[in-house]
N, C-alpha and C positions, 0 to 999 in steps of 0.2 A: 186211456186217458179218461179221467172222470169228468162229469158234466160241470163240476165246480171249477176245475182247472180250465176247461174250455171257455166257460163264462168269464173267468178272470183274464184269459188271453184276449177275448173279444172286447174287454174293457180297457186293457192296457194298450193295445194297438192304436185305437183312436186317441187315447190320452197322450201317448207318445207323439203322435202326429200333431195334436193341438199344441203341445209344449214346443215342438220344433217350429211350428208356424209362428208362435209368439216370440221365440228367440230370434227368428229371422226378421220379423217385423221390427223388433227392438234394435237389431243390428243395423237395418236399413235406415231407420229414423235417427239413430243416435251416433253410430260409429262409422257409417259408410263414407260420409264426407271427409272425416278426418283421415281415414285410410286412403281415399282417393287423393287428398292433398299431399300426403306423404309420398304416395306413389308418383304423383306428378312431379314433385320436387326431386325425387330420386332420378326419374327419367330425364329431367332437365339437366341435372348435374352430370349424368352419364353422357348426354348429348354434347354438353360443353367439353367434357373430357375427350370425346371422339373428335370434335371439331378442332381441339388444340393440336392433334396430330395432323389433321388435314391442313390447317393453317401453317403449321411448321413445314409440311411437305411443299406447299405452294411457295412459301418464302424461300426454301432451299432451291427449288426449281428456278425461281426468278433470279436468285443470286448466281446460280450456275450459268444461266443464260447470259446474264450481264458479264460474268467473267469470261465466257466463251467469246462474246462479241468484242470485249476489250482485247483479248489475246489475238483475235483475228485482225483487229485494227492495228495493233502494234507490230504484227508480223508482216503486213503489207508494206512494200517499199514505198517511200514517199517520192512523189514526182516533182 
């Protein structure tokens, strides 16, 4: 490898690192809050979706318990 190529590589590595740092700083300052807001909104929607199943299961369990209690009450002979 020639000395010119080595010198070029030693200039390109720090230059690439500098550009990467600048892009990261730009992303953090400009776009990270928008990304986090969208992520938070998506997580919130998913949690509501999960809770809808949980709420439905609780409602079904309460209905089944009420029906069981009613059937036990109607099966007992009246005194």
